N, C-alpha and C positions, 0 to 999 in steps of 0.2 A: 083311573089309577090315581089314588091319593097318597098312599104310603105315609101317613102322618108321623109315625114314630121314626121312620128313616129320615124324613125331612127335618124332624126335630133334632135328631142327632147331627145331621149335616149343618144345621143352624148353630148348634152348640160347638161343633168343631170349627166353624167359621169364627165364632167368638174367640176360641183359643188362638186361632191364627192371627187375629188382629192383636190380641194380647202379646203373642210372640214377636210380632213386628214392632209393637210399641215399647215393650220391655224385654228385650232379648236377654238381658242379664239374668232373668229368672232361671234359665237352664243351668248356667254355671253355678248359680246359687244352690239349686237343687242337687247338683252333682257334687257340691263341695269342692269345686275345682280351684286349684291354686291360681293366683293372679296371672302367672305366666301362660295359663291355658284359657283364660277368660275370653280373649278375642275370638278364639276358635269356637267356643261354645256360643258366643253371641252370633257368629256367622251361621252356625248350625241352627240356632233358634229362628233366624230370619229365613233360612231355607225351609224349615218346617212351616213357617207362617205362609210363605208363598205357595208351597205344595198343598197345604191344608186348605187354603182359600180356593185353589183350583179344583181340588177333589170335592170340596163342599159345594162349590158352584155347580159342578156336574151333578151331584146328588139333588140339589135344590131345583135345578132347571130341567132335569130328565123328563122327557115326554113319554117314555115307554118303560115298561118294567125291566127290560133287558139293560137299558142304560143305567137305571137306578141300581139294579143288582150289581152291575160292574163297579159303579162308584162306591157302593158300600163295601164290596169285596176288597177294592183297592184300599179303602180307608182302614179296614181291619188288618189287612196284610202290612200296611205301613206301620200301624201301631205295634204289631208283633215284632217287625224288624227293628223299629226304633228301640223297643224295649230290650231286645237281645243285644243290640250293638251298644247301647248305653250301659246296660248292666255289666257288660264285659269291661267297660272303662271305669266302673265304680271302684272307689278306693276301699270300701268296707261293706260288710254284709248288710248293714242298715240301709245304706244308700242303694245298694243293689235291690234289696227288697222293696224299697219305696218306688224305684224306677219300674221294676217289673209289676208291682201292684197297680200303679197308675196306668201304664201302657196296656197291660193285658186286660185290665178291667174295662178300659175304653174300647178295646177291640171286641170284648165280649158284649158290651152294651150295644155296639153297632150291629153285631151279628144277631143279637136277640131282637133288636128293633126290626131288622129286616125280616127275620123269621116270623115275628108277630104280625107284621104287615102282610106277608105272603099268605098267612093263615086266614086273614080277614076275608 
């Protein structure tokens, strides 16, 4: 079981996780959050970082197909949930579109990677 595309997506997600931990202000910046909400977005970015590292590690270290499928499913579900929750907090349509575009695209890429790997 190699699942190269799924493992590539897990590696890329781990990269984002490290970025979220190193520069948590990126989330508040992307959301256009007022200064009074920035600390909350910084904390949320750190939560995303820790969570994404754990899920990525599960995907990268999976020894069987079931474990890898579970990790990839969790990854996609988290992205969809993140997108819906963040979009609900967006202050305007452009920000909402950006948030949904990024998160739903990432979820779709994870699902497509897994589907392609399963077909191999």
